[in-house]
C-alpha positions as CSV (number, residue, x, y, z in Angstrom):
1,R,25.1,71.2,25.0
2,K,22.8,68.6,23.6
3,A,21.6,67.7,27.1
4,V,20.7,71.4,27.8
5,I,18.8,71.7,24.4
6,E,16.9,68.5,24.9
7,M,16.0,69.1,28.5
8,A,14.8,72.6,27.7
9,G,12.8,71.3,24.8
10,C,11.1,68.5,26.8
11,T,10.3,71.0,29.5
12,A,8.4,73.2,26.9
13,R,6.7,70.1,25.5
14,C,5.6,69.1,29.0
15,L,3.8,72.5,29.2
16,G,2.0,72.0,25.9
17,Y,4.5,74.0,23.7
18,E,7.0,72.9,21.1
19,A,10.7,72.6,21.7
20,R,11.2,75.5,19.2
21,D,9.1,77.7,21.5
22,V,12.0,77.9,23.9
23,R,13.8,80.2,21.5
24,R,10.7,82.3,20.6
25,M,9.5,82.3,24.3
26,P,5.8,83.2,23.9
27,A,4.5,85.3,26.8
28,E,2.4,82.5,28.2
29,L,5.4,80.1,28.3
30,R,7.5,82.9,29.9
31,E,4.9,83.5,32.6
32,T,4.6,79.7,33.4
33,L,8.3,79.3,33.7
34,D,8.7,82.3,35.9
35,R,6.3,80.8,38.5
36,S,7.7,77.2,38.2
37,W,10.3,75.4,40.1
38,V,12.6,73.4,37.8
39,V,14.1,70.3,39.4
40,P,16.3,68.9,36.7
41,H,18.4,65.7,36.6
42,Q,21.6,66.7,38.5
43,A,24.2,65.6,36.0
44,N,26.7,68.4,36.6
45,G,26.7,72.1,37.3
46,R,27.4,73.2,33.8
47,I,24.3,71.5,32.5
48,L,22.2,73.1,35.3
49,D,23.7,76.6,34.5
50,G,23.0,76.0,30.8
51,L,19.4,74.9,31.4
52,A,18.7,78.0,33.5
53,D,20.2,80.2,30.8
54,R,18.3,78.4,27.9
55,L,14.9,78.6,29.8
56,K,15.8,82.1,30.9
57,I,14.7,81.4,34.5
58,A,16.1,82.9,37.7
59,Q,18.9,80.8,39.0
60,E,17.1,80.4,42.4
61,R,14.1,78.8,40.6
62,L,16.3,76.0,39.4
63,I,16.9,73.5,42.2
64,R,20.5,72.3,42.4
65,T,21.7,69.8,44.8
66,I,24.6,68.6,42.7
67,Y,27.1,70.4,44.9
68,R,25.8,68.6,48.0
69,Y,25.0,65.1,46.8
70,G,26.7,64.7,43.4
71,N,25.2,62.9,40.4
72,M,23.1,60.1,41.7
73,S,21.9,59.0,38.3
74,A,18.2,58.4,38.1
75,A,17.7,59.3,41.7
76,S,19.0,62.8,41.4
77,N,15.7,64.5,40.5
78,L,13.8,62.8,43.4
79,V,16.6,63.6,45.9
80,A,16.7,67.2,44.7
81,L,12.9,67.4,44.9
82,D,12.9,66.1,48.5
83,H,15.7,68.5,49.5
84,A,13.9,71.4,48.0
85,I,10.7,70.6,49.8
86,R,12.4,70.0,53.2
87,Y,15.3,72.5,53.2
88,G,15.0,74.7,50.1
89,N,17.5,75.2,47.3
90,T,21.3,75.1,47.8
91,E,24.0,77.5,46.9
92,R,27.8,77.6,47.1
93,E,29.6,80.1,49.4
94,L,32.9,81.1,47.8
95,D,36.0,82.7,49.3
96,E,37.7,85.7,47.8
97,D,39.6,83.5,45.4
98,G,36.4,81.8,44.1
99,H,36.9,78.5,45.9
100,V,33.9,76.8,47.5
101,V,34.0,77.2,51.2
102,R,30.7,75.4,51.9
103,I,27.3,74.5,50.6
104,V,24.4,76.2,52.3
105,D,20.6,75.6,52.2
106,V,18.4,78.5,51.2
107,P,15.2,78.0,53.1
108,D,13.4,80.9,51.4
109,A,13.7,78.9,48.1
110,R,11.5,76.0,49.2
111,I,8.9,74.2,47.1
112,K,5.6,74.8,48.9
113,D,2.0,73.7,48.4
114,D,0.3,74.7,45.1
115,N,3.7,75.3,43.4
116,L,4.2,74.1,39.8
117,V,7.2,71.7,39.6
118,L,8.9,70.7,36.4
119,M,11.3,67.8,36.5
120,P,13.2,67.4,33.2
121,S,15.6,64.4,32.9
122,I,18.1,63.1,30.4
123,G,19.9,59.8,30.5
124,G,22.3,57.5,28.8
125,G,21.6,57.2,25.1
126,Y,19.9,60.6,25.3
127,L,16.6,59.3,26.5
128,M,14.7,62.3,28.0
129,G,11.5,63.3,29.5
130,C,9.8,65.8,31.8
131,V,7.0,65.6,34.2
132,G,5.1,68.5,35.6
133,F,2.8,68.6,38.6
134,I,1.3,70.9,41.2
135,Y,2.9,70.1,44.6
């Protein structure tokens, strides 16, 4: 839970807002998040789901490669960014019992030129940060 709160807060701060603005969600912050690609540290699926919920962004705008590559520590953001540029986002295909059948790429959910990319990270000892850039 703390990882989700801190990553959401540092994402807001990267955009020039305060961490508390995530709860208030000013219209300008909402608009910026809605057009951004969020490429977080890929610690686990629960954290990714929590971050999407906390930032109130569409699930497809949050890049997730945890199901394909696992947690690769500090490399996870960069591998996820590369994957999102080359192949798009990933999603899980489930069977009728809810078990993962396979992981598929979603080419329509690719990071393209002139897209705003936000890369929040959190690490051991709760060091955190976020970088934002136009790809």
